[in-house]
C-alpha positions as CSV (number, residue, x, y, z in Angstrom):
1,M,0.0,0.0,0.0
2,A,1.3,3.5,-0.8
3,Y,0.2,6.3,1.4
4,K,1.1,10.0,1.8
5,Q,1.1,11.5,5.2
6,P,0.0,15.1,4.7
7,L,0.3,16.0,8.3
8,S,3.8,14.8,8.9
9,G,7.2,16.3,8.4
10,P,8.9,19.3,10.0
11,G,7.1,22.6,9.3
12,V,4.2,21.0,7.5
13,V,1.7,21.1,10.4
14,S,2.5,22.4,13.9
15,N,2.7,20.0,16.9
16,R,-0.2,21.9,18.4
17,T,-2.4,21.0,15.5
18,L,-1.3,17.4,15.6
19,D,-1.9,17.3,19.4
20,K,-5.5,18.6,18.9
21,A,-6.1,15.8,16.4
22,A,-4.4,13.2,18.6
23,N,-6.5,14.2,21.6
24,K,-9.6,13.0,19.6
25,F,-8.2,9.5,19.6
26,L,-7.1,9.7,23.3
27,P,-10.4,10.4,25.1
28,D,-9.0,9.8,28.6
29,F,-5.7,11.7,28.1
30,D,-4.3,14.9,26.8
31,V,-1.2,14.6,24.7
32,S,0.5,17.2,26.9
33,E,0.3,14.7,29.8
34,L,2.3,12.1,28.0
35,Q,6.1,11.6,28.1
36,P,8.0,13.3,25.2
37,H,8.5,10.0,23.3
38,E,4.9,9.2,23.8
39,Q,3.8,12.6,22.5
40,D,6.0,11.9,19.4
41,N,4.3,8.5,18.9
42,A,0.9,10.0,19.3
43,R,1.6,12.6,16.6
44,N,3.2,10.0,14.3
45,L,0.2,7.7,14.6
46,T,-2.2,10.5,14.1
47,S,-0.4,11.5,10.9
48,A,-0.6,7.8,9.8
49,I,-4.3,7.6,10.4
50,L,-4.9,10.7,8.3
51,S,-2.9,9.4,5.4
52,L,-4.1,9.6,1.8
53,L,-3.9,6.7,-0.7
54,Q,-1.5,7.3,-3.6
55,E,-2.0,6.1,-7.1
56,G,0.7,5.6,-9.7
57,E,3.5,5.0,-7.1
58,R,6.2,2.4,-7.4
59,P,7.2,1.5,-3.8
60,V,10.8,1.0,-3.0
61,F,12.0,-0.5,0.2
62,T,15.6,-0.5,1.6
63,L,16.2,-3.4,3.9
64,D,19.3,-2.9,6.2
65,V,20.2,-5.7,8.5
66,S,23.0,-5.0,10.9
67,E,25.7,-7.4,11.8
68,G,24.6,-9.5,14.8
69,Q,20.9,-9.8,13.8
70,D,21.4,-13.5,13.0
71,F,23.8,-12.5,10.2
72,H,27.6,-12.6,10.5
73,S,28.3,-9.7,8.2
74,G,25.1,-7.8,7.8
75,W,23.6,-6.9,4.5
76,T,21.5,-4.2,2.7
77,G,19.0,-4.9,-0.1
78,V,16.7,-2.7,-2.1
79,V,13.3,-4.1,-3.2
80,E,11.4,-2.2,-5.9
81,W,7.8,-3.0,-6.6
82,A,7.4,-4.3,-10.2
83,N,4.2,-2.3,-11.0
84,T,2.7,1.0,-9.9
85,T,-0.1,1.3,-7.4
86,D,-3.7,1.4,-8.3
87,S,-6.3,4.0,-7.4
88,R,-6.6,2.4,-3.9
89,G,-2.8,2.7,-3.3
90,R,-2.4,-1.1,-3.6
91,G,0.5,-2.7,-5.4
92,L,-0.6,-4.7,-8.3
93,G,0.8,-8.2,-8.1
94,R,1.1,-9.2,-11.8
């Protein structure tokens, strides 16, 4: 699935705006009451929930496995989707 997060990124939308949106998903809490890393997570998840599907994208993933994660020397690989996404943001598996 290919998504665009219009509310994420520095300078795109203020933390205050993201906090107001996140508070709608946290009825028993206020984002300001959370620890700093929890505030960041709440903002990130809020941005993800408000994502928009993207058509015509060719997803590319970089996989980087560090040494010691069941590999002796580590490795990096790039996976590029063979086809572009459809109107629902889904990769077409042809």
